[in-house]
C-alpha positions as CSV (number, residue, x, y, z in Angstrom):
1,M,-19.2,-44.2,-25.7
2,V,-18.8,-46.3,-22.6
3,A,-18.0,-50.0,-23.0
4,N,-20.4,-52.6,-21.6
5,T,-19.1,-56.2,-21.3
6,L,-21.2,-58.9,-23.0
7,A,-23.4,-60.3,-20.2
8,A,-24.6,-63.3,-22.1
9,V,-21.2,-64.9,-22.9
10,S,-18.3,-66.3,-20.8
11,P,-15.1,-64.3,-20.1
12,E,-13.3,-66.4,-22.6
13,E,-15.9,-65.8,-25.3
14,Q,-15.9,-62.0,-24.7
15,F,-12.1,-62.0,-24.8
16,K,-12.1,-63.8,-28.1
17,L,-14.9,-61.7,-29.6
18,E,-13.9,-58.2,-28.4
19,G,-10.3,-58.6,-27.3
20,F,-10.7,-57.7,-23.7
21,F,-12.5,-58.5,-20.4
22,V,-13.0,-56.6,-17.2
23,A,-12.9,-58.5,-13.9
24,R,-14.8,-56.3,-11.5
25,R,-13.3,-55.7,-8.0
26,L,-10.7,-58.5,-8.4
27,F,-8.5,-56.7,-6.0
28,S,-10.0,-55.5,-2.7
29,T,-10.1,-52.0,-1.4
30,A,-7.5,-52.9,1.2
31,E,-5.2,-54.4,-1.4
32,V,-5.5,-51.3,-3.7
33,K,-4.7,-49.0,-0.7
34,T,-1.6,-51.0,0.1
35,I,-0.3,-51.1,-3.5
36,R,-1.1,-47.4,-4.2
37,G,0.5,-46.4,-0.9
38,A,3.7,-48.2,-1.7
39,F,4.1,-46.5,-5.0
40,M,3.2,-43.0,-3.7
41,A,5.7,-43.5,-0.8
42,A,8.4,-44.4,-3.3
43,A,7.6,-41.3,-5.4
44,E,7.4,-39.0,-2.4
45,G,10.9,-37.6,-3.1
46,G,10.4,-37.3,-6.9
47,P,11.5,-39.7,-9.7
48,V,13.5,-42.7,-8.5
49,P,16.8,-43.3,-10.4
50,G,16.7,-46.7,-12.2
51,L,12.9,-47.0,-11.7
52,S,11.2,-43.9,-12.9
53,E,11.3,-43.3,-16.7
54,V,12.0,-39.6,-16.5
55,L,10.7,-37.5,-19.5
56,R,13.7,-36.3,-21.5
57,G,14.0,-32.5,-21.1
58,A,10.3,-32.1,-20.2
59,A,9.1,-28.8,-19.0
60,A,9.0,-28.3,-15.2
61,S,5.2,-27.5,-15.5
62,D,4.5,-31.0,-17.0
63,P,2.8,-33.1,-14.2
64,L,4.6,-36.1,-15.6
65,T,8.0,-34.5,-14.7
66,R,7.0,-35.0,-11.0
67,Y,5.2,-38.3,-11.6
68,P,6.6,-40.3,-14.5
69,R,5.7,-43.9,-15.0
70,M,7.8,-46.5,-13.1
71,M,9.2,-49.3,-15.2
72,K,9.7,-52.9,-14.1
73,P,9.2,-52.3,-10.4
74,H,9.0,-56.1,-9.8
75,R,12.8,-56.2,-10.3
76,H,13.5,-53.8,-7.4
77,A,13.9,-56.2,-4.4
78,D,15.7,-53.3,-2.7
79,L,12.5,-51.2,-2.4
80,P,9.3,-52.1,-0.5
81,L,7.3,-51.9,-3.7
82,G,9.5,-54.5,-5.4
83,P,8.4,-57.7,-3.6
84,L,4.8,-56.4,-3.5
85,T,4.7,-55.9,-7.3
86,R,6.2,-59.3,-7.9
87,R,3.5,-60.9,-5.7
88,C,0.8,-59.1,-7.6
89,M,2.3,-60.0,-11.0
90,L,2.2,-63.7,-10.0
91,D,-1.2,-63.5,-8.2
92,K,-3.2,-66.7,-8.7
93,R,-6.4,-64.7,-9.5
94,L,-4.6,-63.1,-12.5
95,E,-3.1,-66.5,-13.5
96,R,-6.5,-68.3,-13.5
97,L,-8.0,-65.7,-15.9
98,L,-4.9,-65.3,-18.1
99,R,-4.8,-69.1,-18.6
100,R,-8.4,-69.1,-19.7
101,F,-7.8,-66.2,-22.2
102,A,-4.6,-67.7,-23.5
103,G,-5.9,-71.3,-23.5
104,K,-2.6,-72.4,-21.8
105,E,0.0,-71.5,-19.2
106,V,1.4,-68.0,-19.4
107,W,4.7,-66.4,-18.4
108,A,5.1,-62.9,-16.8
109,V,7.4,-60.5,-18.6
110,N,6.8,-56.9,-17.5
111,S,5.4,-54.5,-14.9
112,M,4.7,-50.8,-14.9
113,F,3.0,-48.2,-12.7
114,Y,1.4,-45.2,-14.2
115,F,0.5,-42.3,-11.9
116,K,-1.3,-40.0,-14.4
117,P,-1.8,-37.0,-12.0
118,P,-4.2,-34.2,-12.7
119,G,-3.4,-32.3,-15.9
120,A,-1.2,-35.1,-17.3
121,R,-1.3,-36.1,-20.9
122,G,-2.6,-39.6,-21.8
123,Q,-1.0,-42.2,-24.0
124,E,-2.4,-42.3,-27.5
125,L,-3.9,-45.4,-29.1
126,H,-1.4,-48.2,-29.7
127,Q,-0.8,-52.0,-29.7
128,D,1.3,-53.5,-27.0
129,N,2.8,-56.3,-29.1
130,F,4.4,-53.6,-31.3
131,Y,6.8,-53.2,-28.3
132,L,7.0,-56.7,-26.8
133,R,7.3,-58.6,-30.2
134,A,6.1,-61.9,-28.7
135,K,6.0,-64.7,-31.2
136,P,4.2,-66.8,-32.2
137,G,0.9,-65.1,-31.4
138,T,0.9,-62.0,-29.1
139,C,1.2,-60.9,-25.5
140,L,-1.6,-60.3,-23.0
141,A,-2.0,-57.5,-20.5
142,A,-3.6,-57.1,-17.0
143,W,-4.3,-53.4,-16.3
144,I,-5.3,-53.0,-12.6
145,A,-7.1,-49.7,-11.7
146,M,-5.7,-48.0,-8.6
147,D,-8.4,-45.3,-8.8
148,D,-11.9,-45.0,-10.1
149,C,-11.5,-44.1,-13.8
150,D,-13.8,-42.1,-16.1
151,A,-13.6,-39.6,-19.0
152,E,-12.6,-36.8,-16.7
153,N,-9.4,-38.4,-15.3
154,G,-8.4,-40.1,-18.5
155,A,-9.9,-43.6,-18.4
156,M,-8.7,-46.3,-20.7
157,Q,-10.2,-46.6,-24.2
158,V,-10.2,-49.8,-26.2
159,V,-11.2,-50.6,-29.8
160,P,-13.3,-53.8,-29.7
161,G,-12.6,-56.1,-32.6
162,S,-9.1,-54.7,-33.3
163,Q,-7.5,-57.7,-31.6
164,S,-7.8,-59.5,-34.9
165,M,-5.5,-57.0,-36.6
166,E,-1.9,-57.5,-37.5
167,T,0.6,-55.3,-35.8
168,V,0.4,-51.8,-37.4
169,C,3.3,-49.4,-37.9
170,P,2.2,-46.4,-35.8
171,E,1.7,-42.8,-37.0
172,Q,2.8,-39.7,-35.1
173,A,0.8,-38.8,-32.1
174,D,-0.3,-35.4,-30.9
175,S,2.3,-34.3,-28.3
176,G,-0.4,-32.0,-26.7
177,R,-2.5,-35.1,-25.8
178,S,0.0,-37.9,-25.6
179,F,3.3,-38.2,-23.7
180,T,4.4,-41.0,-26.2
181,T,5.0,-40.5,-29.9
182,H,3.0,-43.4,-31.4
183,W,-0.6,-43.5,-32.6
184,V,-2.4,-46.4,-34.3
185,R,-5.4,-45.2,-36.3
186,P,-8.4,-47.6,-35.8
187,P,-10.0,-48.9,-38.9
188,S,-13.0,-46.8,-40.0
189,H,-15.5,-49.5,-39.0
190,L,-14.2,-49.8,-35.5
191,Q,-14.6,-47.1,-32.8
192,P,-12.9,-46.6,-29.4
193,V,-15.0,-47.1,-26.3
194,L,-14.4,-45.7,-22.9
195,M,-13.7,-48.1,-20.0
196,E,-15.2,-46.7,-16.8
197,M,-13.7,-48.7,-14.0
198,Q,-13.5,-48.8,-10.2
199,A,-10.4,-49.2,-8.2
200,G,-9.6,-52.9,-8.0
201,D,-11.1,-53.7,-11.4
202,V,-8.7,-55.5,-13.8
203,L,-8.9,-55.0,-17.6
204,F,-7.4,-57.9,-19.4
205,F,-6.7,-57.4,-23.1
206,N,-5.1,-59.0,-26.1
207,G,-1.7,-57.6,-27.2
208,Q,-3.1,-56.7,-30.7
209,L,-6.0,-54.7,-29.2
210,I,-5.8,-51.0,-30.0
211,H,-6.1,-49.1,-26.7
212,G,-4.9,-45.9,-25.0
213,S,-6.2,-42.9,-23.1
214,G,-6.8,-39.2,-23.2
215,P,-5.5,-36.5,-20.8
216,N,-6.4,-36.3,-17.2
217,T,-8.6,-33.1,-17.2
218,S,-9.6,-33.3,-13.5
219,R,-8.5,-30.8,-10.9
220,D,-7.5,-33.2,-8.2
221,R,-7.9,-36.8,-9.2
222,F,-5.1,-39.2,-10.1
223,R,-5.7,-42.1,-12.5
224,R,-3.1,-44.6,-11.2
225,A,-2.7,-48.1,-12.6
226,L,-0.5,-51.1,-12.1
227,I,0.1,-52.9,-15.4
228,F,1.5,-56.4,-16.2
229,H,2.3,-58.1,-19.4
230,Y,2.4,-61.8,-20.1
231,I,3.1,-64.1,-23.0
232,P,1.8,-67.6,-23.7
233,A,4.1,-70.4,-22.5
234,G,6.1,-71.8,-25.4
235,S,6.6,-68.3,-27.0
236,I,9.9,-68.4,-28.9
237,E,10.6,-64.7,-29.3
238,L,10.4,-61.6,-27.1
239,A,12.0,-58.1,-27.4
240,K,15.3,-57.8,-25.5
241,Y,13.9,-55.2,-23.1
242,Y,11.8,-58.0,-21.4
243,D,12.5,-61.3,-19.7
244,A,10.1,-64.0,-18.6
245,I,9.3,-65.8,-15.4
246,D,6.8,-68.5,-14.8
247,F,4.1,-68.3,-12.1
248,S,6.3,-70.2,-9.6
249,G,8.9,-67.4,-10.0
250,R,11.4,-69.3,-12.1
251,P,13.2,-67.6,-15.0
252,V,12.4,-68.8,-18.5
253,S,15.6,-68.8,-20.5
254,D,14.8,-70.5,-23.8
255,I,13.4,-67.5,-25.6
256,H,15.1,-65.9,-28.6
257,T,15.5,-62.1,-28.8
258,A,13.2,-60.6,-31.3
259,S,14.4,-57.7,-33.5
260,G,12.9,-54.3,-32.7
261,G,10.6,-53.6,-29.8
262,G,11.3,-51.8,-26.6
263,P,9.6,-50.0,-23.7
264,C,5.9,-49.5,-24.1
265,G,5.8,-46.3,-26.0
266,D,8.6,-43.8,-26.8
267,E,8.4,-40.5,-25.0
268,F,8.3,-37.2,-26.9
269,E,11.3,-34.9,-26.5
270,A,10.2,-31.7,-24.8
271,Q,8.3,-29.3,-27.1
272,G,7.8,-26.6,-24.6
273,P,5.0,-26.2,-22.0
274,H,2.0,-28.5,-22.3
């Protein structure tokens, strides 16, 4: 099933009703090309120490061994992609929509880049605030498509309506389909829908929303994405793995460290070829 946004309601109303909103072509073709090029250049020599989250003991045949996700690139001022990522994370176009969805100012707390090359596993259904532990309330995400996304190359899936759920303790994922260990089972009355997107589209979603993706079964198509997480201004707790800055770039220091949480999804230990 492919998701269609609600045409008759405002972005805020759709975000409240379904837990997500897609801003079509928010980033231009030229901007996408620049961002994508910076990350591909950084990955040209393989995983980057201190930036790439290398799969622990993964088989050499696993495409994610060559192209693991990059974590917190906005912190790497020493690399060309660092300042570029930070500018994107604090982009006014994102801020305007995030403020509408949160109903107030937001703070930026995380950045990631997923390469998802041909043949790569996906990331099973999960909830982001299980990892960020933002309180009160939850986090928000802005997922920027760097390639056209569909079922073949492992487009995102969301479970509309699941944003109203509490944070769920995950079950074990299928290591043949997911490179991370967690899976959140959707309630029986809610079904995942596929988010077909074009490069430059941005998927905004609530931190409680169940979402994930399947494997990239294409022969030669990446499904790259630049992902940011935010929390509402005034949040009082956040997992220790994250830190906050406001949209002027100033650090936010008066946030308590929440118990638990961590990077967005724990990777499987190698189980042999995938």
